[in-house]
Each structure stands twice: as structure tokens, then as C-alpha cells.
C-alpha positions in Angstrom: 171.3 -67.7 459.9 171.0 -65.9 463.3 169.4 -62.5 463.5 172.5 -60.9 464.8 174.6 -62.3 461.9 172.0 -61.1 459.3 171.5 -57.6 460.6 175.0 -56.9 462.0 177.2 -58.5 459.3 175.3 -59.5 456.1 173.3 -56.3 455.7 176.1 -53.8 456.2 178.4 -55.8 454.0 175.8 -56.1 451.3 175.1 -52.4 451.4 178.9 -51.7 451.2 179.0 -53.8 448.0 175.9 -52.0 446.6 177.5 -48.6 447.2 180.9 -49.8 445.8 179.0 -50.8 442.6 177.6 -47.3 442.3 181.2 -45.9 442.7 182.4 -48.3 439.9 180.0 -46.5 437.5 181.1 -43.0 438.5 183.8 -40.5 437.5 184.3 -37.1 438.9 183.1 -35.6 435.6 179.8 -37.3 436.0 178.9 -34.8 438.7 179.1 -32.1 435.9 175.9 -33.6 434.6 174.1 -31.4 437.1 175.0 -28.6 434.7 174.2 -30.7 431.6 170.8 -31.9 432.9 169.9 -29.3 435.5 166.1 -29.6 435.2 166.2 -33.4 435.4 168.6 -33.6 438.3 167.0 -30.8 440.4 163.5 -32.2 439.8 164.7 -35.6 440.7 166.2 -34.3 444.0 162.9 -32.6 444.8 160.9 -35.8 444.0 163.2 -38.0 446.0 163.8 -35.8 449.1 160.4 -34.0 449.3 157.6 -35.6 447.2 158.0 -39.2 448.1 158.3 -38.6 451.9 155.3 -36.3 451.7 153.3 -39.0 449.9 154.3 -41.5 452.6 153.3 -39.1 455.4 149.9 -38.5 453.7 149.2 -42.2 453.5 150.3 -42.7 457.1 147.8 -40.0 458.0 144.8 -41.4 456.2 145.5 -45.2 456.4 144.9 -47.3 459.5 148.3 -48.8 460.1 148.5 -51.6 462.6 151.0 -49.7 464.8 153.3 -46.7 464.7 156.2 -49.1 464.4 154.9 -50.4 461.1 154.2 -46.9 459.9 157.8 -46.0 460.9 159.2 -48.6 458.4 156.8 -47.3 455.8 158.3 -43.8 456.2 161.9 -45.0 456.2 161.6 -46.8 452.8 160.3 -43.5 451.4 163.3 -41.7 452.8 165.8 -44.2 451.4 167.9 -43.3 448.3 167.2 -44.4 444.8 168.1 -48.0 443.9 171.2 -48.8 441.9 169.1 -50.7 439.4 167.4 -47.5 438.3 170.3 -46.8 436.0 169.8 -50.2 434.2 166.0 -49.6 433.8 166.7 -46.0 432.6 169.0 -47.4 429.9 166.5 -50.0 428.8 163.7 -47.4 428.6 166.0 -45.0 426.6 166.0 -42.4 429.4 168.8 -40.1 430.4 171.4 -42.6 431.7 174.0 -39.9 432.6 171.4 -38.0 434.6 170.2 -41.2 436.3 173.8 -42.1 437.4 174.3 -38.5 438.7 171.1 -38.5 440.6 171.7 -41.9 442.2 175.2 -40.8 443.3 174.0 -37.4 444.7 171.0 -38.9 446.5 173.2 -41.7 447.9 175.6 -39.1 449.4 172.8 -36.9 450.8 170.7 -39.6 452.5 173.2 -40.7 455.2 172.3 -37.3 456.7 168.7 -36.8 455.5 167.4 -40.2 456.6 168.2 -39.9 460.3 167.4 -36.2 460.5 164.1 -36.4 458.7 163.1 -39.7 460.2 163.8 -38.4 463.7 161.6 -35.4 463.0 158.8 -37.2 461.1 158.6 -40.1 463.6 158.2 -37.7 466.4 155.2 -36.3 464.6 153.7 -39.8 464.0 154.2 -41.0 467.6 155.9 -38.4 469.8 158.7 -39.9 471.9 158.0 -43.5 471.2 160.5 -44.3 468.4 164.0 -43.0 468.9 166.6 -43.0 466.2 170.2 -42.6 467.5 171.2 -39.7 465.3 174.9 -39.7 465.6 175.3 -43.5 465.4 173.0 -43.6 462.4 174.8 -40.9 460.5 178.2 -42.4 461.3 177.1 -45.9 460.1 175.5 -44.6 456.9 178.4 -42.3 456.1 180.9 -45.2 456.6 178.8 -47.5 454.4 178.2 -44.9 451.7 181.2 -42.6 451.3 183.9 -45.2 451.7 182.7 -47.8 449.2 181.7 -45.1 446.7 185.1 -43.6 446.9 186.7 -47.0 446.6 184.6 -47.8 443.5 185.5 -44.5 441.9 189.2 -45.1 442.6 189.0 -48.4 440.9 187.2 -46.8 438.0 189.9 -44.1 437.8 193.0 -46.2 438.1 191.8 -49.6 436.8 188.9 -48.9 434.3 189.1 -52.4 432.8 188.6 -53.9 436.2 185.7 -51.6 436.9 184.0 -52.6 433.7 184.4 -56.3 434.5 183.1 -55.8 438.1 180.0 -53.7 437.4 177.7 -56.4 436.2 178.7 -59.0 438.8 178.3 -56.4 441.5 174.8 -55.5 440.2 173.8 -59.1 440.2 175.2 -59.7 443.7 173.4 -56.6 444.9 170.0 -57.8 443.6 170.5 -61.4 444.8 171.6 -60.5 448.3 168.7 -58.1 448.7 166.2 -61.0 448.1 168.3 -63.3 450.3 168.2 -60.7 453.1 164.5 -60.3 452.7 164.0 -64.0 452.8 166.1 -64.3 456.0 164.2 -61.5 457.7 160.9 -62.9 456.7 161.9 -66.3 458.1 163.0 -64.7 461.4 159.9 -62.5 461.8 157.4 -64.8 460.1 154.6 -64.3 462.6 154.9 -60.5 462.5 155.2 -60.6 458.7 152.0 -62.7 458.3 150.1 -60.6 460.9 150.8 -57.4 459.0 151.0 -58.6 455.4 147.3 -58.1 454.4 147.1 -54.7 456.0 150.5 -53.5 454.6 150.3 -55.0 451.0 147.7 -52.5 449.7 149.1 -49.3 451.1 152.7 -50.3 450.2 151.6 -51.2 446.6 149.9 -47.8 446.4 153.1 -46.1 447.6 155.1 -47.8 444.9 152.5 -46.9 442.2 152.5 -43.3 443.4 156.3 -43.1 443.4 156.6 -44.3 439.8 153.6 -42.1 438.6 154.7 -39.2 440.8 158.2 -39.2 439.4 156.9 -39.1 435.8 154.2 -36.5 436.6 156.5 -34.2 438.5 159.0 -34.3 435.6 156.2 -33.5 433.2 155.1 -30.5 435.4 158.7 -29.3 435.4 158.8 -29.5 431.6 161.5 -32.2 431.6 162.0 -34.1 428.4 160.3 -37.4 427.8 163.6 -39.2 428.3 164.0 -37.3 431.6 160.5 -38.2 432.7 161.3 -41.9 432.2 164.5 -41.4 434.2 162.7 -39.8 437.1 160.0 -42.4 437.1 162.6 -45.1 437.8 164.8 -42.9 440.1 161.9 -42.1 442.4 160.1 -45.4 442.1 163.1 -47.7 442.7 164.3 -47.3 446.3 167.5 -48.7 447.9 165.8 -51.4 450.0 169.1 -52.5 451.5 169.6 -49.1 453.0 166.1 -49.0 454.5 166.6 -52.5 455.9 169.9 -51.5 457.4 168.2 -48.7 459.3 165.2 -50.7 460.4 166.7 -54.2 461.0 170.2 -53.2 462.2 170.1 -49.7 463.7 166.6 -49.7 465.1 166.4 -53.5 465.5 162.6 -53.5 465.5 161.0 -56.3 463.4 157.8 -54.4 462.7 159.7 -51.6 461.0 161.1 -54.0 458.4 157.7 -55.1 456.9 157.2 -52.1 454.5 160.8 -52.0 453.3 160.7 -55.7 452.5 157.4 -55.6 450.6 158.4 -52.4 448.8 161.7 -53.9 447.7 159.9 -56.8 446.0 156.8 -55.0 444.5 158.9 -52.1 443.1 160.4 -54.5 440.5 157.0 -55.5 439.3 156.1 -51.9 438.7 159.5 -51.2 437.1 158.9 -54.1 434.7 155.4 -52.7 433.9 156.8 -49.2 433.4 159.5 -50.5 431.1 157.0 -52.4 429.0 154.9 -49.3 428.6 157.8 -47.1 427.7 159.2 -49.6 425.2 155.7 -49.8 423.5 155.5 -46.0 423.3 158.8 -46.1 421.5 161.7 -43.6 421.2 161.4 -40.7 423.8 161.7 -38.1 421.0 158.9 -39.7 419.1 156.8 -39.9 422.2 157.4 -36.3 423.1 156.5 -35.2 419.5 153.3 -37.1 419.8 
């Protein structure tokens, strides 16, 4: 698979399907969950849009990255929206599924604007003038691959709910499978760069994943969110949409070094999600855990 095909066709189409899958799980009334779960949703927005990028910037400041390009990819994965699989993990952990779906939807609609704007600002701080993100082009591409498929998915859910129910699971499986296929393809194409940066990137990216999961839970606890909400935010902030980050780094920027952190994060986050799920399941029901 040639690089141009992978980055120009496969990645955008895969993200389109991922976002359509999010739309299939949404109804307009779901956005009313902002009122039903205001503390969880607002805390989640703060964690996703402020806390995680700030953690990434702190690590960039104190950790000796191989180059500003590698650090740029590290920042972009922190700016990405929450992953669609966060809803599934929230359900398995007995979290607030409705709040999780609402957060995923809202964040996914905000990040087409926040990623290019914040990335352009932060990257200029990291290495002034060296890494340029085409603002208008990036916003247009992300909006087209976010709003359109989400709207289509919601339309299917509204007018053909039985079809939406049947499509949701296959779309989730497709989204996960294509993410790993895309990662495998990019690794194969950038093998020398991947190997050269792996041992320097693995520790700090693993640390970012750990801080994302722990930070989501800790921030929710500080905000006095319920135990179910804490579990929800742990997954919402820890699980990132790696496909979106790779679209920005591999397709829009087209710089191989910037893809290293998103690729590694996209793999290791599922390890931490599994560990978090085991811990939450052992603790038991959220109400019992909160009472304890």
C-alpha cells in the first residue's frame, strides 16, 4: 500500500466511518444530557480540552524529545478527541454511558476547530516558525470528516433505528480493526524512523497515557463527580481518537516523525483501558465503591 493511498484515501475514509459510527449512537435528545449530567460533562470537557494538552506540554518541556517534529505528534494526540470505544469501556465499567456518549459527541464536534487552532499556537511555542499547520485546510478537512458523517449517522438513527442498531457493532469493530491496519501500514512505511524513535518515545508516551487515565479520574474526584462519572472520565480522557491524530500528522502535515506518538499512544491506551476496567470491575458497583 503506497503512502499516498494510505494517507490520502484510507485514513480519511476510516475516520469518516468512525464518526458515522458515533452518529449512529446519537439522538438529538442525547445532547440534553449536558443538563442531566452537567458536572460530569463540564469536567470532561475541561479534562479533554485543557488538562490533557497541558500535561503533554509539561512533558514536552521536561523530556528530551529527539526533535520538535516528534514532540509535535506527541502534542497532537493530546489534542485529539476522545475515542469512540470509550463508550463501550464506560458501559463495561458501569459508568455513566449517556454522559460518555454526549461527551464523545461534543468533543468530536469541537476538535475540528480546537486541534488546528491550539496546535498552531502550541507548536509555535515548541519550535517557533518551524512547523506550520495550514489552518483553513485543516479545519475544512476535519469539519467535512466530522460533521457530515455524524449527521448521516444521526439521520440513520432517526429514520431507520433498526438499521442503526445492526450497524453499530460492525462499525465499531471496523473502526478498531482499521486503526491497527493503518498503524501497521504507517510503521511499515516509516520503519527506520519508527525504530530510531521507539525507545525514546515509548516511556514518555506510556506516561502520558497513564496520566490521562489517572488524571481523568482524579479531576472528576476533585470536581466531586460521582464514582460512575469518575470511571466515565477516566476512559473519556484516556482513550483518544488515534485515527484523527493520524489524519492530521500523516495526511495533513505529511511528516513521518509526527506519527510516532499517535501510533504508540493508540496501541498502549487499550492496555491501560483493560487494566482500568479490571480494577473498576474488582471494586464493584460504583454506588458501593462511592459508599466505601
